[in-house]
N, C-alpha and C positions, 0 to 999 in steps of 0.2 A: 505493500500501496503505499501511497504518495505521506510522505511525513507535512502537519498542517503548515501552514506560511507560515503562520504566527512565532513558530520553536525554532529553534536553530539548538539543534543538539550537540555537546558540547564531547561527546564520546569516550564519557570517563566509565559512565554508568552506561551500559550495554543494555539499552529501552527495550531495541528494538532489534528481531534476528534478524535484521541484513546487516547490527553492529555486532549482535553476537557472529558472528561469520568470517566478519571484517578479521577485527579479532583471537578467532580459534582457528587460524586458518590452519591447517594440519597438510602433513605432503600422505600419510597413511591413503592406502586402496584398496578399498573395501574388498571381500576376500568372495567372486564370483560365485563361490558357489555358495554359502551362507546368504548371499545378498539376493540368489535368488529364492532361496530358501526363507530367509521373512519376508519377502514379495509376498509368496504365495502366502505366506499365514496373515498378515495384511491383510491379503485378496477373505478371503479366509471370515476374520473375523470384524469388516467394512459389512459385507456381501449378508453376515446373520443380520446388520444392524439395518440395517436399507430393507429386511424381509422385515424384520418384525415390526420396523414404523411405519407400511405398506398394510400387515397380519395388523396389524392397530396394538398389537398388544404396550401393555401401560409402557409411558413413554419412562418411566425413571426406570424400571425394569430393564427395560431394551442402554440409556444410558450409564446406569452402576452394570450393568453386564460386558460393553466397549470399553468401562474408562478402568475397568483389571484390567481383561486381554490386552490393552497398550498397554499397561502399566508395565506388564509379562514381560511384554513384548519389548517394550523399551531396553526390560535391567537384561534380556537373554541378547542381544542384538547389541553385537560392538558400536560403538560410539558412529564409527562412520556410515554405520549400516543403517543403524537410525536416523541419521542427521538426511539421509538417500528418503527414506521412509515415506519423512512428512510428507513434501510433498503432493509423498500419493495417494493419502489417503489426508489431505486439503485439495486434491481431483474427483475424489468419490462420489460419485452420485446420494451417498449418505451426507456429503457435507449441508445438501441442503431442506433436508429437517435441522440437520443440530442448530443450523444458525436463526433457525425460529426465533429457539429462543436468544431474552436480550442480552441476557452475559453475556451468552458464547461468541454471539453476533455487533456486539462493539468489543471486545476484543480483537476478535481478530480484523474487522471494520478499521482500529484505531482514527476514530474521530478526531482526535488532536494525536495522533501520530506517531506514538509510541504505547508499547507496551503500561498497561494498569496504572491508569489516567486515574485521577482525582473520580472521575465517575464515572470510570470503572466500579471504587470500591463502593461508591454510591449503590451499584447495583445491589454488587454483593449485600451491605447495611440495610440494605431496606429503607432507601429512606427515601421521607418523604418525596425528597428533589426528584427521584430514580419514578417517581409512582408511574409518570403518561407515558414512559420509555417502556415499563411494561408489562400497561395498560394495552398499549397498542401496538402488542404481539398479537400473534395466531392462538386459537385456544393452542396448540399442540405446542406451541412456546412456551405459554406460560406452565402449561407442566412440563416442559425438560425443564423449564426456569424454579420450577418447585424441587424439583433435585437437586439440580446446580448448585443453588441458594443456600442447602442446606446440606449438600457436602460437607466434610472434614474439614478442608480447605477452606472453602467457606466461614463456620464456623471458629473456626482460628482466628482468622480473618477483622469477626467482627470481637475476637476476645480479646484479640490486639490494642486493640478503641476501646474497647474496659481498660485493658492496667495501663495504658499510657497517659486516662483519663485517673488512676483512686493513685498511681507515681505520680504525678499534680497535682493532685490532692494531701497526698503525703508530703512530699517538698513544705509545700505550702503551708500542713501542719509543720511541720520540722524551722523554718525559717521566717521572719517575719519578715512582706514585703517581697516575696517568691520575684525568679527572674528565672524565667523559662523561655528556653530555645527549640522549636523543630525542625530540624533540619530534611530538608522535602520535605514538605508539610500537609502538601491538596488540599485537601477544605478544611482537612482540622478538625474535624468530623467529631474527636476524642473532647473538644476543649464543651460542646453543648452536650457531655453526661460529665462538669466539672462543677463540683460544690465550692471546690476553693473560686473559681470564677466569676459563681453565680453570687460568691462573697463576698466578691472585689475583697476579697485574699491578697492576690498575685499584684506583685511594682507592675511587670511587664510580661508578654507571654510575643514571645519574636516568630512570627514564622517566613523560612525559606526557602521558596519553589522557583524552579526554573520556570515553570510554567504560566504566562500572564492570565491565561484565563480562573487558572489553579489566587493569585496572592490577590488578583480582583473580586472571585466566589468571597474569601475570607471576609474583607475591607467589608466590604457588605452587609456582609449575612451578622456580620457578628464586632461592623460599630459603634462604635461608643462604649464597648468592654472591657479597653484595655490592650485586645489585642491589633495588634498588626501584622502585616504579611509583607514582604520584600521583594523583589528580583535577584534570586541568587540562586548559583550554579556550586554542583561541586570541586568544577575546575577553577572556582575563584574561591574560595574553602579551602584548598589546597593551597594558593597564589597568597594567601592572605588578602584579599582583596575588597572587605570589609573591615570595618568599622561595629564593631556589634559591640565592646564588652566582651564582659564576662557572667558567666550565668552560676545559678544552684542547680535548677538543671540541662542537662543537652539530650535530645533523644533523637533517634533517626529510627521510626521502625520502618517504613517499605522500601527502604535506599538503598540493603546491604546485600540484596537478589537479584540487584541487576551486578555489584562490585567486581570485577578481580583480584585477587584475593591480595595481591601488591597493591591498588587503589583505595583496598577496605584497611590494611596496615595504615599508609600515611592518611585516610579518614581519619581512621579511633584513633592516631597521634598528634592531628589538628583540631580535632571535637574537646582532648584533652586540652591543649589551650585554653579552652572557649570556657569549662566549668571550675569554679573559685574551688578555696581551699574549703574543703569539708562538702563538697556538689558533689553528683554524680556526670555519668554514661551512659545512657540504655538507647540499645540497635536492638531488634531483633530479624528477623530470617527464617523462608519456609523450610523444613527444615527437609533430610535427605532422606524421613518417613513418608510423605505423601507419598496416594496410591493413585489421584489427579496429577501425577508431572504429562503425565504419551498423551491424556488428552488436552493437558493441557498449551503444552507444545505442538502437537498437531489441531486441532479447529479450534482451538482461542488463538493458534500462531504466540504465543505469550511464555516465550522462554525466560528460566529462573536458575539462579545459577543458588542450589540446592547447600548445607549445609549441617555437620550434623554438629552434636557442643564439643567434640575434639577440639574442628575447628573453628569456633567458637572463640574457645580458648588459644588456639593457636594464634586467631589475631592479637587478644588482649594481649599474651605474652611479647610479641614483636615489638607492638605500636609502644609499653608504659616500663618504666621500671617499676616489678611488681613489691619495692621497699617501700613505694609513694603513697599506695592506693593499697585496697581491697579488691576484691573483683569476686561473682558470682556469675553460673552459666546454670539456666534453669530451663524446664522447657513448656510451653501450655502445655493445661490440663488431657488434651487429646494429643498432641506431640507432636500436630504438625508445622508448630512456629517455636526456633529457641531463641532464648534472650539470654543474652548476654550485660553485663550489671558494671559499668567500673567503677570505684567512688574513689578522689579525691581525698589524702588523709585532708588534716588541721595545717595550718602551718607552724 
């Protein structure tokens, strides 16, 4: 899909499949026997799903089986073979059924030019701003959405929003006139759940995002609350381009899913420069335990860099001096998202 004209991607975060391919080019050649075998397996999986739709099988059953089979196929195939399977899946006739789902369709079409945009999150958050998008879908699309919006990865995404709000509130309880920074803030929907913000207990809550539509949405919806969104990118943070001051809490909730390891380490180092003594940095990543990965990479065209707890700890260990901070890595309740926390020691 063409990138949205209003947004110039800084290429530090791999937020389109094109950027992923550009930064992960490999000289590996697919084994012809494996490729032939996996193409045949994929064709069977997709044909069964198409036949299910045509015969009126409940949409949830079809998509559940399809997602499970794509997950298994992704795990069984070599990375170079899997990359060749993705466009075959996207071109299969079953995609015309699946893209009736507003969640799948928005992700694949990328109206803002990149994966995982804030409006896509609103769709799986079931936020009122997405009601019209869902309502305008076909009956089949809404049936599929009833499943995809309740998949474990979507549930984990909503829990992540709740965890962010609770973390902000805990910061406000710990520190008077707390200052908060959200990196790649999107629409900052966690602010709507924050009792600290509602109770005017925050000195400021800054949201940084490279998408001007997200920045404008935050400043419109949260005007007069002490929240301010500003234009900013990963590249800008790495270059120390912004005079932001320091914060009691800095967090990045949906950004590390698109960051190569080296960039993730550098960003963590820069983020910790923005944390006050006694403050903390929280970052989240979809985990390598999710089972919707095959569906996301094919029909949603939504590639993610998945990480385990050891990968999060590795980023932390390479970014900071453990003598100056306490760290924690934990999973969300269904283990589809993993979190890293770095708490800076007081001076």
